[in-house]
C-alpha positions, 0 to 999 in steps of 0.5 A: 500499499505504501508503494501505491501511495508513493506512486500516486504522489509522484503522479500528482506532482507532490513528490519527485521520482528521486524523493519517492526512491529515497522514501522507498529505500528507507521503508525497505529497512527496519533499524533495530537498536544496533542489533540489525538492519532488517530488509523487510522489502525483500519479499516485495522486490524478489518474491523471497522474504528475508530469513532470520539465521538463529544459530549464532544469535542470542535467543533474545535477539532472535525474538526481537528481530522476529517481532520487528519483522512481524510488525512490519510485514506480518510474517517471519521465517527463522532457520537453524533454531536451537532449543533456546531459540524455540523457547524464545519464539514460543514465548513471543507467539504466546505474548503476541497472539502470533501463530508459530509453525514449526518445520522439523526441529530447526525452522519456524515460521511466525504469522501475525494474528489475521495473517495467513500463508499464501494459497499454494497456487504458484507451481509445484516443487518436489522435496525428496529426502534420501533418508529420514535424517535428511528431513530437517534440512529439507524442512527449511526448503518447505518453509520457504516454499510455503511462505512464497505460495508454492505448493510442495510434496515431500517424499522421504527415505528413497535413497540409493541403498534401496533405489526401487523405493524411488521410482513410483513417487518420482514418477508421480511428481513428474506426472503431476507437473513438478517445476523443480525438485529438491534432493536432500542426501547425505552419506555419498549424496548419489541420489541427486544425480540419479533423480536428475538423470531421470526426472527431466526438470531442474534439480537442486541438490541439497547435501546434508551433514548426514554420514560417518567419518571423514565425509560425515559433515557433508563434505562427501555429499557435496563433492559428489553432487558437484561432480554429478554427471547428469546435466540439470543438477545445481547444488547448494551448500551443505544443509542449506535448505533455505537456499534450496527452497528459495531457488526452487521457489523462483523456478516454480513462480516463473513457470506459474506465470507464463502469460506474464512472462510472454506478455513482458517479452512481447512488450520489449 
């Protein structure tokens, strides 16, 4: 609404375009007492909201940042939660009346009272976990997809140790028009290359820190995915479910708006 008001004021001669641009830049930043400068306009610019990385922050800082984002845009995404962060967010939700949605044990989405998630009408993304241990990283991707209005479908425990488990759910995803697939895998990370070689849609490899010994922090899975021989596989960093979800959401949203893309191309 603020953006539309500024456009009207420019059209009416009340504001110069330069002054309006300066106001927009200021409106897209929320200052928080020397703790943070929050990019609250990111979703409007890019389609992907800002996500709070909780891990290295004090719980009180995470709660304060989340409260500020909720106040400005009505929803807040938080990743890499620890137990103390979860308790702080639960207290914030109880005090403010916000809805707290948990995604696995490490990610959460808060909604102000009266605010709902967008309807999932902007494409479909498949979320495939090689094993149950990979689901927390994959849940971060699902959180981002939910926040952007992209539908998702999760398939779990179909890794290469029992590859026959993969074929039926993967065929269903392709048949139902998945725009992209995120594959979370640890250990040897081989599932990402397998899916890429079969699916015929963009695949985002999400290596996870699941495994043993020298490759147990995700290094083996990351290197294997980067060395994947199936064309169409791109890879994010270890456990970066947020990045994988954001990339998949952008792919799906572009596919969901063919008429807009065609119209824009025709007007150039």
